[in-house]
C-alpha positions in Angstrom: 22.5 10.9 249.8 23.5 7.2 250.3 22.9 6.3 254.3 24.1 2.9 256.1 21.1 0.6 255.9 20.6 -3.1 255.3 22.3 -5.0 252.7 25.0 -2.0 252.2 28.5 -2.2 252.5 30.4 -0.2 255.0 33.7 0.8 255.0 35.0 2.4 258.4 37.9 3.9 260.2 38.1 3.1 263.9 40.8 4.4 266.4 41.0 3.6 269.8 42.0 5.6 273.4 41.6 6.0 277.0 39.3 9.1 276.6 37.3 10.2 273.9 39.9 13.3 272.8 42.5 10.8 273.0 43.2 7.7 270.3 46.1 6.7 272.2 45.7 3.0 271.8 46.4 2.3 268.6 49.2 3.8 266.7 46.9 4.0 263.4 43.9 3.4 262.6 42.5 0.4 261.8 39.8 -0.1 258.9 37.0 -2.5 258.3 34.6 -3.9 255.5 31.4 -5.6 256.2 27.4 -5.8 254.6 25.2 -3.7 257.3 22.4 -5.6 259.0 22.6 -9.5 257.8 23.3 -10.7 261.6 21.9 -13.7 261.8 20.1 -12.3 265.1 19.3 -9.2 263.2 21.1 -5.3 264.2 24.1 -5.8 266.6 23.9 -2.6 268.9 26.8 -1.5 266.6 25.3 -1.5 264.0 22.3 0.7 265.3 24.7 4.0 266.4 25.6 3.2 262.3 22.2 3.2 260.9 21.1 5.8 259.0 25.0 7.6 259.5 26.1 9.1 255.6 29.1 9.1 254.3 32.2 11.2 256.5 29.7 11.3 260.3 31.5 10.2 262.9 30.4 7.8 265.7 32.6 8.2 269.3 31.4 5.5 271.5 32.5 3.9 274.9 32.8 0.7 275.3 33.0 -1.1 278.3 34.8 -4.9 278.6 32.1 -7.2 279.9 29.8 -5.2 276.9 32.0 -5.8 274.0 30.9 -9.4 272.7 27.3 -8.5 272.5 27.7 -5.1 271.4 29.3 -6.5 268.5 27.7 -9.1 268.3 28.4 -10.9 264.6 30.7 -8.7 263.3 34.1 -8.9 264.2 36.2 -5.5 264.0 39.8 -5.7 263.5 40.5 -4.3 267.0 43.8 -6.1 268.9 42.7 -7.2 272.6 42.4 -3.7 273.9 40.0 -5.0 276.7 42.6 -7.1 278.0 44.2 -4.1 279.7 41.6 -2.0 279.8 38.0 -2.0 281.4 37.0 0.2 279.1 38.2 2.0 275.9 36.3 5.0 273.9 36.1 4.3 269.7 36.0 6.9 267.1 34.6 4.9 264.0 34.3 7.7 261.2 32.1 6.1 257.8 34.5 6.3 255.0 32.4 4.0 252.1 28.9 3.2 251.6 28.2 1.0 248.8 26.0 -1.7 246.7 27.7 -5.0 247.0 27.8 -7.3 244.2 25.1 -10.1 245.2 28.1 -12.5 245.4 29.8 -10.5 248.4 25.9 -10.8 250.1 26.3 -14.8 250.0 30.1 -14.9 251.2 28.7 -12.4 253.7 25.7 -14.4 254.9 27.2 -17.6 254.5 30.4 -16.5 256.9 27.9 -14.9 259.6 25.9 -18.6 259.4 28.8 -20.4 259.9 30.8 -18.5 262.5 28.5 -18.8 266.1 29.0 -21.5 268.5 31.7 -22.4 269.4 34.1 -20.7 266.6 38.1 -21.2 267.5 38.6 -17.6 266.2 39.1 -16.6 269.3 36.1 -14.1 270.0 34.8 -16.2 273.3 31.2 -17.2 271.6 
């Protein structure tokens, strides 16, 4: 079976809520696709939550405001500014797809990852 591991392209669906049972902070699930395990500092804590998971697995996380930047590391998930209004949120992450990316996708993701850290203007606070 295809598992989440280094250099795999992973597509996720994400919901956010005020409790683990109530995904009520965004109107519909958001999708995010990335190449797993290519961060300049290695895997971030978020990636450790996904490692060795399979397609259709679901991971539920409780994220506190002060932990968010470190937790997601080099990844820039398309979550709206949920933590501006909440001290913590619950995330329900579903693994939609795991596949082998082509070499161009890996090179592009590596270049974007290397270019991002250190005072970018994307609003991530790095």
